[in-house]
C-alpha positions as CSV (number, residue, x, y, z in Angstrom):
1,M,-22.8,11.4,4.9
2,N,-24.4,11.6,1.4
3,P,-22.2,11.3,-1.6
4,A,-22.4,15.0,-2.0
5,D,-21.4,15.9,1.6
6,Y,-18.8,13.3,1.3
7,Q,-17.5,14.9,-1.9
8,R,-17.8,18.5,-0.4
9,A,-15.9,17.5,2.8
10,A,-13.1,15.9,0.6
11,R,-12.6,18.9,-1.6
12,D,-12.2,21.1,1.5
13,W,-9.8,18.9,2.8
14,L,-7.8,18.7,-0.3
15,E,-7.7,22.4,-0.8
16,R,-6.0,22.4,2.8
17,N,-3.4,19.9,2.4
18,V,-2.7,19.1,-1.3
19,P,1.0,20.7,-1.7
20,S,1.5,23.8,-3.6
21,E,2.3,23.3,-7.2
22,G,5.9,23.8,-8.7
23,R,7.3,23.2,-5.0
24,A,10.7,21.7,-5.3
25,D,12.2,22.1,-1.9
26,G,13.0,19.0,0.1
27,D,12.8,15.3,-0.5
28,P,9.8,14.6,-3.1
29,I,9.4,11.1,-1.8
30,A,9.3,12.4,2.0
31,Q,6.8,14.8,0.9
32,A,4.7,12.4,-0.7
33,K,4.9,9.9,2.4
34,D,3.8,12.9,4.6
35,F,0.8,13.6,2.4
36,M,-0.5,9.8,2.0
37,A,0.0,9.7,6.0
38,R,-2.2,12.7,6.3
39,L,-4.8,11.4,3.6
40,Y,-5.0,8.0,5.4
41,D,-5.3,9.8,8.7
42,A,-8.4,11.9,7.2
43,G,-9.9,8.7,5.9
44,Y,-9.4,9.2,2.3
45,S,-6.8,5.9,1.8
46,G,-8.2,2.6,1.3
47,I,-12.0,4.0,1.3
48,T,-13.5,0.6,0.0
49,W,-10.7,-1.6,1.4
50,P,-11.6,-3.8,4.8
51,E,-11.9,-2.1,7.9
52,R,-9.7,-5.1,9.4
53,W,-6.8,-4.5,7.6
54,G,-6.3,-0.5,8.1
55,G,-9.1,0.4,5.2
56,Q,-11.9,2.5,5.7
57,G,-14.8,0.3,5.0
58,L,-16.9,2.3,2.9
59,T,-18.4,1.9,-0.4
60,Q,-17.8,2.9,-4.2
61,Q,-20.2,5.8,-3.9
62,E,-17.7,7.4,-1.3
63,E,-14.7,6.3,-3.5
64,R,-16.2,7.9,-6.6
65,A,-17.3,11.3,-4.5
66,F,-13.8,11.3,-3.6
67,A,-12.3,10.9,-7.4
68,A,-14.8,13.7,-8.2
69,A,-13.3,15.9,-5.7
70,A,-9.4,15.1,-6.6
71,R,-9.9,15.7,-10.0
72,D,-8.9,19.3,-10.1
73,F,-5.7,18.4,-7.9
74,T,-2.7,17.1,-8.7
75,L,-2.0,14.9,-5.9
76,P,1.8,13.4,-5.3
77,V,0.3,9.9,-4.8
78,Y,2.3,8.7,-8.3
79,V,5.0,6.7,-6.0
80,F,2.2,4.3,-4.4
81,S,0.1,3.9,-7.6
82,I,1.5,-0.1,-8.0
83,G,0.7,-0.7,-4.1
84,L,-2.9,0.9,-3.9
85,G,-3.7,-0.2,-7.7
86,M,-1.7,-3.8,-7.8
87,T,0.0,-5.3,-4.9
88,G,-2.0,-4.2,-2.0
89,P,-5.3,-5.4,-3.5
90,T,-3.6,-8.8,-4.4
91,L,-2.4,-9.1,-0.8
92,V,-6.2,-8.6,0.3
93,D,-7.5,-11.0,-2.1
94,R,-4.9,-13.6,-1.8
95,G,-2.7,-12.9,1.2
96,T,-2.7,-14.3,4.5
97,D,-4.1,-12.6,7.3
98,A,-0.7,-12.6,8.7
99,Q,0.5,-11.1,5.5
100,R,-2.6,-8.7,5.2
101,E,-1.7,-7.7,8.9
102,R,1.8,-6.6,8.5
103,F,1.7,-5.0,5.2
104,V,-1.6,-3.3,4.1
105,R,-2.0,-0.8,6.5
106,P,1.6,0.5,6.1
107,L,0.8,0.7,2.4
108,L,-2.2,2.6,2.5
109,R,-0.6,5.2,5.0
110,G,2.5,5.4,2.5
111,E,4.8,4.3,5.0
112,E,6.0,1.7,2.5
113,I,6.4,1.8,-1.3
114,W,5.5,-1.3,-3.6
115,C,6.3,-2.4,-6.9
116,Q,5.5,-5.5,-9.2
117,L,8.3,-7.8,-10.4
118,F,6.7,-9.6,-13.4
119,S,8.2,-8.8,-16.7
120,E,11.8,-10.0,-17.8
121,P,14.1,-9.6,-20.7
122,G,13.0,-12.5,-22.3
123,A,9.2,-12.4,-20.9
124,G,7.3,-9.4,-21.4
125,S,4.0,-10.1,-23.1
126,D,4.2,-13.6,-22.5
127,V,4.9,-13.4,-18.6
128,A,4.4,-17.1,-18.0
129,S,8.1,-17.6,-19.9
130,L,9.9,-16.0,-17.4
131,Q,12.9,-17.7,-15.9
132,T,13.7,-16.1,-12.5
133,R,14.0,-19.3,-10.4
134,A,13.0,-19.7,-6.6
135,E,14.8,-23.0,-5.1
136,R,13.5,-24.0,-1.5
137,D,16.3,-23.9,1.4
138,G,14.6,-25.1,4.5
139,D,12.1,-22.5,5.4
140,D,13.2,-19.9,2.9
141,W,13.5,-19.5,-1.0
142,I,16.6,-18.8,-2.7
143,V,16.0,-16.5,-5.6
144,N,18.2,-15.5,-8.6
145,G,17.2,-14.1,-11.7
146,Q,16.4,-10.4,-13.2
147,K,13.3,-8.3,-13.8
148,V,12.8,-5.2,-16.1
149,W,10.5,-2.4,-16.9
150,T,9.6,-2.0,-13.2
151,S,7.9,1.1,-12.1
152,V,9.1,2.9,-8.8
153,A,11.5,0.1,-8.0
154,Q,14.1,2.7,-6.9
155,H,11.9,3.6,-4.3
156,A,10.3,0.2,-3.3
157,D,10.4,-1.0,0.3
158,W,8.6,-4.2,-1.1
159,G,7.8,-6.2,-4.2
160,L,5.3,-8.6,-5.3
161,L,7.7,-11.1,-7.2
162,L,6.6,-14.0,-9.7
163,A,9.3,-16.4,-9.8
164,R,9.7,-19.9,-11.5
165,T,9.5,-23.0,-8.6
166,N,9.2,-26.0,-11.3
167,V,10.5,-26.4,-14.5
168,D,8.8,-30.2,-15.0
169,V,5.5,-28.8,-15.7
170,P,4.1,-26.6,-18.5
171,K,5.1,-23.0,-17.8
172,H,1.8,-21.5,-16.4
173,K,1.9,-24.4,-13.6
174,G,5.4,-23.9,-12.1
175,L,5.2,-20.5,-10.8
176,T,5.3,-19.1,-7.3
177,M,4.4,-15.8,-5.9
178,F,6.4,-14.0,-3.2
179,V,7.0,-10.7,-1.4
180,V,10.1,-9.8,-1.4
181,D,12.2,-7.4,0.5
182,M,13.8,-4.9,-2.1
183,H,16.4,-3.7,0.5
184,H,17.6,-7.4,0.7
185,P,21.6,-7.0,0.1
186,G,21.2,-9.5,-3.1
187,V,18.6,-7.1,-4.8
188,T,20.0,-4.4,-7.1
189,V,17.9,-1.9,-8.7
190,R,19.5,0.0,-11.7
191,P,17.2,2.7,-13.1
192,L,16.5,2.9,-17.0
193,K,17.0,6.4,-18.4
194,D,15.0,7.1,-21.4
195,M,15.5,9.9,-24.3
196,S,13.9,12.5,-22.0
197,G,16.3,11.9,-19.2
198,R,14.0,10.3,-16.8
199,S,13.8,7.0,-15.5
200,N,10.2,6.1,-15.2
201,F,11.4,2.0,-15.2
202,N,14.3,-0.1,-13.7
203,E,15.8,-3.4,-14.4
204,I,16.3,-5.5,-11.1
205,F,18.7,-8.3,-10.3
206,F,18.3,-10.7,-7.7
207,D,21.5,-12.8,-6.4
208,D,20.5,-15.5,-3.7
209,V,18.0,-13.4,-2.4
210,H,16.5,-15.1,0.5
211,I,12.8,-15.0,1.2
212,P,11.0,-16.5,4.1
213,D,8.3,-19.0,3.0
214,E,5.9,-17.1,5.2
215,H,6.3,-14.4,2.7
216,R,4.8,-16.8,0.1
217,V,1.4,-15.6,-1.6
218,G,-0.8,-18.3,-2.3
219,D,0.3,-22.1,-3.0
220,V,3.5,-23.4,-4.3
221,D,3.2,-23.7,-8.1
222,D,0.1,-22.0,-8.1
223,G,1.6,-18.4,-8.7
224,W,0.1,-17.7,-12.0
225,S,-3.5,-17.7,-10.8
226,V,-2.2,-15.2,-7.9
227,A,-0.6,-13.3,-11.0
228,V,-4.1,-13.3,-12.6
229,T,-5.5,-11.8,-9.7
230,T,-2.8,-9.0,-10.0
231,L,-3.1,-8.3,-13.4
232,L,-6.8,-7.9,-13.1
233,H,-6.1,-5.3,-10.5
234,E,-3.7,-3.8,-12.7
235,R,-6.0,-3.1,-15.7
236,L,-8.7,-2.2,-13.8
237,S,-6.6,0.4,-11.6
238,I,-5.0,1.8,-14.9
239,S,-8.2,2.0,-16.8
240,A,-9.7,4.3,-13.4
241,G,-6.7,6.2,-12.7
242,V,-5.7,4.8,-9.6
243,G,-2.8,6.7,-8.0
244,M,-2.3,9.0,-10.9
245,G,-3.4,12.2,-9.0
246,G,-6.0,13.6,-11.4
247,Q,-6.0,15.1,-14.4
248,K,-5.6,18.7,-13.6
249,D,-2.4,19.3,-15.3
250,N,-3.1,17.4,-18.6
251,P,-2.5,19.7,-21.4
252,A,-4.3,17.1,-23.4
253,S,-7.4,17.0,-21.7
254,L,-10.6,18.4,-23.1
255,E,-10.6,21.2,-20.5
256,A,-7.2,22.2,-21.5
257,L,-8.0,22.2,-25.1
258,R,-10.9,24.1,-24.8
259,R,-8.7,27.0,-23.2
260,T,-6.0,26.9,-25.9
261,V,-7.5,26.1,-29.4
262,D,-10.2,27.7,-31.7
263,T,-13.6,26.5,-30.8
264,S,-15.2,28.6,-32.9
265,D,-14.1,26.4,-36.0
266,P,-17.0,23.8,-36.2
267,L,-14.4,21.1,-37.1
268,V,-12.4,21.9,-33.9
269,R,-15.5,21.6,-32.0
270,D,-16.6,18.0,-33.8
271,E,-13.2,16.6,-32.6
272,L,-13.8,18.2,-29.0
273,V,-17.0,16.2,-28.7
274,E,-15.8,12.8,-30.1
275,L,-13.0,13.4,-27.2
276,H,-15.7,14.0,-24.9
277,I,-17.8,11.2,-25.9
278,R,-15.0,8.7,-26.0
279,S,-13.9,10.0,-22.4
280,R,-17.4,9.8,-20.9
281,A,-18.2,6.2,-22.2
282,L,-15.0,5.1,-20.4
283,A,-15.9,7.0,-17.1
284,L,-19.6,5.1,-17.5
285,F,-17.8,1.8,-18.4
286,N,-15.6,2.1,-15.1
287,Q,-18.2,3.2,-13.0
288,R,-20.1,-0.2,-14.0
289,L,-17.6,-2.1,-13.1
290,A,-16.7,-0.3,-9.7
291,Q,-20.7,-1.1,-8.9
292,E,-20.6,-4.6,-10.1
293,T,-17.8,-5.1,-7.9
294,E,-19.5,-3.6,-5.0
295,A,-22.3,-5.9,-5.4
296,G,-19.8,-8.7,-5.4
297,V,-19.5,-9.6,-9.3
298,F,-15.9,-9.3,-10.0
299,P,-15.4,-7.8,-13.5
300,G,-12.7,-10.4,-14.5
301,A,-11.8,-10.2,-18.2
302,R,-13.8,-7.1,-18.7
303,G,-11.1,-5.3,-17.0
304,S,-8.8,-6.0,-19.7
305,A,-11.4,-4.0,-22.1
306,A,-11.5,-1.0,-20.0
307,K,-7.7,-0.7,-19.9
308,L,-7.7,-1.3,-23.9
309,L,-10.4,1.7,-24.0
310,L,-7.8,3.8,-21.8
311,A,-4.9,3.0,-23.7
312,E,-6.7,3.8,-27.1
313,L,-8.4,6.8,-25.8
314,T,-4.8,8.2,-24.3
315,L,-3.2,7.8,-28.0
316,Y,-6.1,9.3,-29.8
317,Q,-6.1,12.3,-27.1
318,A,-2.4,13.1,-27.7
319,D,-3.0,12.7,-31.4
320,L,-5.8,15.1,-31.5
321,A,-4.3,17.6,-29.1
322,T,-0.8,17.9,-31.3
323,R,-3.0,18.2,-34.7
324,L,-5.2,21.0,-32.8
325,A,-1.9,22.8,-31.5
326,G,0.5,22.6,-34.5
327,P,3.8,21.6,-35.2
328,E,5.2,24.1,-32.0
329,S,3.8,21.1,-29.8
330,V,6.6,18.9,-30.3
331,V,9.5,21.2,-29.9
332,G,11.0,23.9,-27.5
333,G,10.0,22.2,-24.5
334,H,6.4,22.5,-25.4
335,P,4.1,21.0,-22.6
336,L,2.6,18.3,-25.2
337,G,5.9,16.9,-25.5
338,T,5.5,14.7,-22.4
339,V,1.9,14.0,-23.4
340,L,3.4,12.6,-26.7
341,A,6.4,10.9,-25.3
342,T,4.3,8.8,-22.4
343,A,1.0,8.1,-24.5
344,P,2.6,4.9,-26.0
345,G,3.3,3.3,-22.8
346,L,-0.2,2.7,-21.8
347,A,-0.5,0.6,-25.1
348,L,2.3,-1.8,-23.5
349,G,1.8,-1.4,-19.8
350,G,-0.3,-4.0,-18.3
351,G,-0.2,-6.0,-21.3
352,T,-0.4,-4.7,-24.8
353,N,-3.3,-3.6,-26.9
354,E,-3.0,-7.0,-28.8
355,I,-3.0,-9.1,-25.5
356,M,-6.3,-7.1,-24.5
357,R,-8.1,-7.7,-27.8
358,N,-7.0,-11.4,-27.6
359,I,-8.2,-11.8,-23.6
360,V,-11.3,-9.8,-24.5
361,G,-12.2,-12.0,-27.6
362,D,-11.5,-15.3,-25.8
363,R,-13.2,-14.9,-22.6
364,V,-15.9,-12.0,-23.2
365,L,-16.7,-12.6,-26.6
366,N,-16.2,-16.5,-26.6
367,L,-14.4,-16.3,-29.9
368,P,-12.0,-19.5,-30.6
369,P,-8.7,-18.9,-28.8
370,E,-5.6,-18.7,-30.6
371,P,-3.7,-22.1,-31.2
372,R,-1.2,-22.6,-28.3
373,V,1.6,-25.2,-29.0
374,D,3.3,-24.7,-25.3
375,K,0.4,-25.1,-23.3
376,T,1.0,-28.8,-22.2
377,V,4.9,-29.0,-22.8
378,P,7.1,-29.0,-19.9
379,F,8.8,-25.6,-19.5
380,K,12.2,-27.3,-19.2
381,D,11.5,-28.6,-22.9
382,L,10.8,-25.1,-24.1
383,K,13.2,-22.7,-26.1
384,V,12.2,-19.6,-24.5
385,G,14.2,-16.4,-23.9
386,T,17.9,-17.2,-23.2
387,Q,17.1,-20.8,-22.2
388,A,19.0,-23.2,-24.8
């Protein structure tokens, strides 16, 4: 099937299957799982993922065609965004065959929800300073510690956990990655409520949580290289909008602004043209990265550039929409209120803009790296977080 026919077929399916807007009856998580199962059974989940592990085994052409078809719909898939964009691709790249066989298909079909467990109260931007410990106990690992700012953890069945397994080596070399059962009795999830009353993030506590060694992803003490894989997928998925469900309802989008502001003003038109140029440039950059990935050339650190561009575009978009809409946009439940409240988050999640610039400068532009005084010091000799 050529891309145009694939896009038409996908759009026809979405028109018949996407839940009606504003539907509030029933359990939204159950409804999302039902939709995801139907999406998978129709062949539109895991489009480019390997057939062996439950994907469709198609190309980026079909992936882009589906994304184009979905652009005008609001898909109830956000709760699956971490699994689809970050943990699932990590398991495909770095997991064992047994792990792929167990976890990938249920993830793609929406039967199980995933979260990512990296950040801690004393290790946000500097993830490698984390202190959650995993200690070997026969065929198991026992985990104790805390994570924070974790999306969808309150709904998650499984999490991808980065923990410290060796304090006698530098901080990047003593980490190991695990798959953790979020329903284990030693796992406590506490939603964090923000000023809007929503709980988009959570803090998680681990108290003597047992993880079988068969759920270890990668080698012992080589978790940082696995984490880098996850972070690269995270930045690429954020920039491409994986699991975000389309932009149909975004009141700051170019299409929405053209309907609500005075486009007869040449200065307003100039502003909208600038927004279009920035949006189109990011779309083309993401398309290039996708084509390179399909050709076997992994984007690497350039994924950080895509994520940085999206964060800056989102902030610009929110600022422009607010300026054009006027003061009423920030009061009285105006639709732009949510856009303003959430836009800064993209400059933090997946690595701050400052970190993205450092990565691009160091690994893409080959500029001299920043001085690192802790690169060769054993973790036990560092004073980080709450460690004395």
